[in-house]
C-alpha positions in Angstrom: -4.2 22.0 35.0 -0.9 21.8 32.9 -0.2 20.1 29.3 1.4 17.0 30.7 -1.7 16.4 33.0 -4.1 16.8 31.0 -2.5 14.4 28.2 -2.2 11.8 30.7 -5.8 12.4 31.5 -6.7 12.0 27.5 -5.0 8.5 27.3 -7.0 7.2 30.2 -10.1 8.3 29.2 -9.3 7.0 25.6 -8.1 3.7 27.1 -11.3 3.5 29.2 -13.8 4.0 26.4 -15.4 1.5 24.9 -15.1 2.9 21.5 -11.5 3.9 21.9 -10.2 1.1 24.6 -9.2 -0.8 21.2 -6.3 1.6 20.8 -4.7 1.4 24.3 -1.7 -1.2 23.3 -0.7 1.4 20.5 -1.0 4.5 23.0 1.1 2.7 25.2 3.9 2.2 22.4 7.0 5.1 22.3 6.8 8.4 24.1 4.6 10.9 24.4 6.1 14.6 24.8 5.2 17.8 25.0 7.6 20.1 22.6 8.3 23.8 23.1 7.7 24.8 19.2 5.3 27.7 18.6 3.8 26.4 15.1 3.8 22.4 15.7 0.0 21.2 16.4 1.4 17.9 17.6 3.0 14.8 14.8 4.6 11.3 15.2 7.7 9.5 13.8 5.3 6.2 13.3 6.3 5.3 17.1 6.7 8.3 19.1 4.2 11.2 19.6 4.7 14.9 20.2 2.7 17.7 20.8 3.4 21.5 20.7 2.6 23.2 23.8 1.1 26.3 22.2 -1.1 25.0 20.4 -2.5 21.9 22.6 -2.7 24.6 25.4 -5.7 26.1 23.4 -7.8 22.9 22.8 -10.9 21.8 24.8 -10.3 18.2 26.2 -12.6 16.6 23.7 -10.5 18.2 21.1 -7.4 17.4 22.9 -8.7 13.6 23.1 -8.8 13.8 19.5 -5.4 15.0 18.9 -4.1 12.4 20.9 -6.1 9.7 18.9 -5.1 11.2 15.7 -1.8 10.9 16.4 -1.8 7.3 17.5 -3.9 6.4 14.7 -1.7 7.3 12.2 0.9 4.8 14.4 -1.8 2.3 13.7 -2.3 2.4 10.3 1.4 2.4 9.5 0.8 5.9 7.6 4.9 6.4 8.2 6.2 2.6 7.3 4.2 1.7 4.3 3.3 4.5 2.4 7.3 6.0 2.5 7.2 6.3 -1.4 4.1 8.8 -1.0 5.8 11.3 1.6 8.5 11.0 -1.3 6.3 12.0 -3.9 4.3 14.6 -2.4 5.0 15.3 1.8 1.6 18.1 1.4 -0.5 15.7 -0.3 0.6 12.8 1.9 -0.1 14.4 5.1 -3.5 15.4 3.7 -4.4 11.9 2.8 -3.5 10.2 6.2 -5.2 13.2 8.0 -8.4 12.4 6.3 -8.1 8.6 6.9 -7.8 8.9 10.6 -9.8 12.1 11.4 -12.8 10.1 9.3 -12.6 7.4 12.3 -12.7 9.8 15.2 -15.7 11.8 13.2 -17.7 8.6 13.5 -17.2 7.8 16.7 -20.8 7.1 18.2 -19.8 9.0 21.6 -19.8 12.8 20.3 -18.9 14.0 23.8 -15.5 12.3 24.1 -13.9 13.6 21.0 -13.8 16.7 18.9 -12.1 17.5 15.9 -9.4 20.7 16.6 -10.8 23.8 13.7 -7.4 22.6 11.8 -8.7 19.0 11.1 -9.1 17.7 7.7 -12.8 15.8 7.1 -14.7 14.9 4.1 -17.6 12.2 4.0 -16.4 11.2 0.9 -13.2 9.8 2.4 -15.3 7.7 4.7 -13.4 3.4 4.9 -10.6 4.4 2.7 -7.3 3.9 2.8 -4.5 6.3 2.6 -3.3 5.6 -0.9 -7.2 5.8 -2.1 -7.2 9.1 -0.7 -4.0 10.2 -2.2 -4.7 8.9 -5.7 -7.9 11.2 -5.5 -5.9 14.4 -4.1 -2.6 14.2 -6.6 -5.3 13.8 -9.3 -7.3 17.0 -8.3 -4.0 18.8 -7.7 -3.1 18.1 -11.3 -6.4 19.1 -12.8 -6.2 22.4 -10.8 -2.6 22.9 -12.2 -4.0 22.1 -15.9 -6.4 24.8 -15.5 -4.6 27.5 -13.8 -5.2 27.3 -10.1 -2.9 26.6 -7.4 -4.0 23.3 -6.2 -3.0 23.3 -2.3 -3.7 27.4 -1.9 -6.8 27.8 0.9 -6.7 23.9 1.7 -5.7 23.5 5.9 -3.3 21.0 6.4 -1.1 22.0 3.3 1.7 22.7 5.1 1.0 26.6 5.7 -1.4 25.7 8.5 -4.4 28.1 10.3 -3.9 30.8 12.7 0.0 30.6 12.2 0.2 26.7 13.0 2.1 24.8 10.9 0.0 21.3 10.3 1.0 18.3 11.6 4.1 17.3 8.9 5.0 14.0 10.9 8.5 13.0 11.1 8.9 10.4 8.4 12.4 10.1 8.5 12.3 9.3 12.0 12.1 5.5 13.3 10.2 4.7 10.2 13.4 4.9 8.0 15.2 2.1 10.0 16.4 -1.0 7.9 13.8 -3.5 7.0 14.4 -5.6 10.0 13.9 -2.7 12.2 10.9 -1.8 10.4 9.8 -5.8 10.7 10.3 -5.8 14.4 8.2 -2.7 14.5 5.4 -4.1 12.4 5.2 -7.2 14.8 5.4 -4.6 17.6 2.5 -2.4 16.2 0.2 -6.1 15.6 1.3 -7.0 19.2 -0.4 -3.8 20.5 -3.6 -4.0 18.4 -4.0 -7.6 19.1 -4.0 -6.8 23.0 -6.4 -4.2 22.3 -8.5 -6.0 20.1 -9.1 -8.6 23.1 -10.4 -5.3 25.3 -12.3 -4.3 22.3 -14.2 -7.7 22.1 -14.6 -7.8 25.8 -16.5 -4.2 25.8 -18.7 -5.4 22.1 -16.7 -2.7 20.2 -16.5 -2.8 16.6 -13.2 -2.2 14.7 -13.1 0.4 12.1 -12.6 -1.2 8.8 -9.0 0.4 8.3 -7.7 -0.8 11.0 -9.1 -4.2 11.0 -7.2 -4.4 7.5 -4.2 -3.6 8.9 -4.4 -6.8 11.1 -4.8 -9.0 8.1 -2.0 -11.7 7.6 0.3 -10.2 5.2 1.2 -12.3 2.5 4.9 -11.5 0.6 4.2 -10.8 -2.6 8.0 -11.9 -3.5 7.3 -15.3 -2.4 3.5 -15.3 -4.6 5.1 -14.2 -7.9 8.0 -16.6 -8.1 5.4 -19.2 -6.9 3.2 -18.6 -9.6 5.9 -18.4 -12.2 7.2 -21.5 -11.4 4.5 -23.7 -10.9 2.7 -22.3 -14.4 6.1 -22.6 -16.3 7.5 -25.7 -14.7 4.7 -28.0 -14.9 5.3 -29.1 -18.8 7.5 -32.5 -18.0 7.3 -35.0 -20.1 9.0 -38.5 -20.6 11.6 -39.9 -23.1 13.6 -42.6 -24.4 16.5 -40.8 -26.0 18.7 -41.4 -23.0 19.3 -43.8 -20.4 18.0 -42.9 -16.7 22.1 -43.3 -14.8 20.3 -43.9 -11.6 19.3 -47.3 -12.6 21.4 -50.9 -13.5 22.6 -51.0 -17.1 19.9 -53.5 -18.0 17.2 -51.6 -17.3 15.9 -49.4 -20.2 13.6 -47.0 -18.5 12.6 -43.3 -19.9 13.9 -40.1 -17.8 12.0 -36.8 -17.6 12.6 -34.4 -19.5 11.7 -30.8 -19.1 10.2 -28.7 -22.2 11.7 -25.4 -22.4 10.1 -22.5 -20.9 7.9 -20.5 -23.2 6.8 -16.8 -23.1 5.9 -14.7 -19.9 3.3 -11.9 -20.8 3.8 -8.8 -18.0 1.2 -6.1 -19.1 2.3 -3.0 -16.6 -0.4 -0.2 -16.1 0.9 3.4 -16.9 -2.3 5.2 -15.8 -0.9 7.0 -13.3 -0.3 6.0 -9.2 2.6 3.2 -9.9 5.4 5.0 -9.2 9.4 4.5 -10.1 10.6 3.0 -7.4 7.5 0.2 -7.2 7.9 -0.4 -11.0 11.5 -0.6 -10.1 11.1 -3.3 -6.8 8.8 -5.9 -9.1 11.2 -5.5 -12.2 13.8 -6.3 -10.0 11.9 -9.5 -8.3 10.8 -10.6 -11.7 14.4 -10.6 -13.1 16.0 -12.9 -10.7 13.1 -15.3 -11.1 13.4 -15.4 -15.1 16.5 -15.7 -14.6 16.2 -18.9 -12.3 13.1 -20.5 -14.9 15.1 -18.7 -18.0 11.8 -18.4 -20.2 12.3 -17.9 -24.1 10.9 -14.3 -23.4 9.4 -11.7 -21.2 7.2 -9.4 -23.3 6.0 -6.2 -21.6 3.2 -4.1 -22.7 2.3 -1.0 -21.4 -1.1 0.2 -21.1 -3.6 2.4 -19.6 -7.0 2.5 -22.4 -5.1 0.5 -24.5 -1.8 -0.9 -25.2 0.8 1.7 -26.6 3.6 -0.5 -26.8 6.0 -3.6 -26.3 9.4 -4.5 -25.1 10.2 -8.3 -25.6 13.4 -9.2 -23.9 14.9 -12.6 -24.4 17.9 -12.7 -22.5 19.7 -11.0 -19.8 17.4 -10.4 -18.1 19.0 -9.2 -15.1 19.0 -5.7 -16.0 15.3 -5.7 -17.1 14.5 -3.0 -14.4 16.9 -0.7 -16.3 15.8 -1.4 -19.7 12.0 -0.5 -18.8 11.0 2.6 -21.3 7.3 3.4 -20.4 4.9 4.1 -22.5 1.3 5.8 -21.7 -0.2 7.7 -18.9 -4.0 8.2 -19.2 -6.9 6.6 -18.2 -7.6 2.8 -17.2 -8.8 -0.2 -19.3 -7.4 -3.4 -18.7 -9.4 -5.0 -20.5 -8.0 -4.0 -23.9 -5.1 -5.9 -22.8 -7.3 -9.3 -22.8 -8.4 -8.3 -26.2 -4.6 -7.2 -27.4 -3.5 -10.4 -26.3 -6.5 -12.3 -28.5 -5.9 -10.6 -31.3 -2.2 -10.9 -31.8 -2.6 -14.5 -31.1 -0.2 -14.1 -28.5 0.7 -17.2 -26.5 2.6 -17.9 -23.2 3.2 -20.0 -20.2 1.6 -17.2 -17.4 0.6 -13.6 -17.5 1.2 -11.1 -14.7 -0.5 -8.2 -14.7 1.3 -5.2 -12.4 -1.5 -2.6 -12.2 -3.0 -0.2 -9.2 -6.0 -1.8 -9.8 -8.3 1.3 -10.7 -9.8 -0.1 -13.8 -12.8 -0.1 -15.3 -15.8 -2.0 -13.2 -17.0 -4.4 -16.2 -13.7 -6.4 -16.8 -13.8 -8.7 -19.2 -10.5 -11.1 -18.9 -11.5 -13.7 -21.6 -8.6 -15.9 -22.1 -7.3 -18.9 -20.7 -3.5 -18.2 -19.9 -2.9 -18.3 -16.0 -3.1 -15.0 -14.7 -1.4 -13.3 -11.6 -3.0 -9.9 -10.7 -0.1 -7.7 -8.4 -2.7 -4.7 -7.4 -0.5 -1.9 -5.7 -3.6 0.1 -4.6 -7.3 -0.5 -4.7 -7.9 -3.1 -2.2 -11.4 -3.6 -3.4 -10.6 -4.4 -7.1 -11.3 -8.0 -7.2 -10.3 -9.1 -11.0 -13.0 -12.1 -13.0 -10.5 -14.6 -12.9 -6.4 -15.7 -11.7 -4.9 -15.2 -8.9 -4.7 -11.5 -6.9 -2.0 -10.8 -4.9 -1.6 -7.3 -3.0 1.7 -5.2 -3.7 2.7 -4.1 -0.1 
C-alpha cells in the first residue's frame, strides 16, 4: 500500500475513534501532502501538513497515526501562530517544547493500539498538562545551566535538529502560513476555532474528555490592550469633583451652578519582571501600548521598577511618553520575588493611582501584595499564576 493511501487510512482511523474524533475538524483544514525529501520526518506551517516519504514508509500504522495526530495538534494548539517569538529566539528549543506538549497528549490516550510514538518522538512525563511556553522556559534554563557547566546543552537530545538515523527532526515552517498579516492570522485563528467547535460537538456525543491544553486554547481570548486601557482610565479618571470657580456655560446666565472639574492624574507605577522569559519584543509591545494610553490620560509621572528577586532600579518619566519604549533600560535578570516589589513600594512610601505589574507569572508560591493601590497583573506565560489581589490579564 502506498504512503498516500496509508495517510488517508490514518486520518479516517483518527476521525472515527472516540478519543481522537475531536480533532477531525482540524485534520480537514489545509492540505496533507507527501514530500520527496530523504531527511524530513514531517512538519506543518500552521495550516498545511507535509510528510516525508522515506521516513513515513518505515513507520507502523500506529506510528503513522501518531505522526498525523502530532502535526494536527501543532495546528490545533496554534504553536506556530502564538509562539513566533520563541522560534525566533531559539528555534531548536521551540521545536522541542512544542513536541513535548503534543506528544504528551498522544502518549496519554487510553487506547494504546491506536497511536504509538515513533522512536524519534520526544516525551517526558514531567511536561504533562504544560503549555509550550512553560516547557520552553524549562528547556531554555536547562540549556543555559548546561552552558555554564561547560556542557553542550543540545548534543545528544533527539529532536534538536540533528535527528536520529539521519533524519531531520520536524523543524516546522514558522515562516509559512503563520507569518501572514495580522488580519490573516485573525482569520486563521477564527478558522481553527470553528474547526475545534465542530470537533467538540462530536467529542461531546462520544463522551470524549478534551485535553487540558486544547480546552485552554478554546477559552475566549481577551484583548490585553483593551483591558490595559480600561484599567488605567477607570482607576485614574475617577477623581472628578465639583467646583464653584467658574460658571457652567451650558445653563442660562442667572443660574449659578457648580461645574465638574477633573483632578490631575497622579503617578502610575509599572514594575517590570526581568527574571528571564519576557523578551524584547513583548516588552516593546507592552511599553508602546502603555505609552499611547499615558499620552491620553497624561499622568504626572510613570515610574518603572525593574525587579527580579528585588527592585534593582527605577526610571521615572514625566512627559513625552511617546518615546517610552525606546528609553527603557532593564536591570536585573536573576530569580523572582514579586513580594519584594510590594515591600519596596511600601518602604519608599510611593503613592500612585494604579500599579501595573508586567511579569511572566513564575513567581514565589506565597505572594504578599499588601498594598491598597489598584493593581493590574499583565501575565505573559504562567497561566496558573493567580495573584492574591488585583485583576489579571493574560498577555497573548
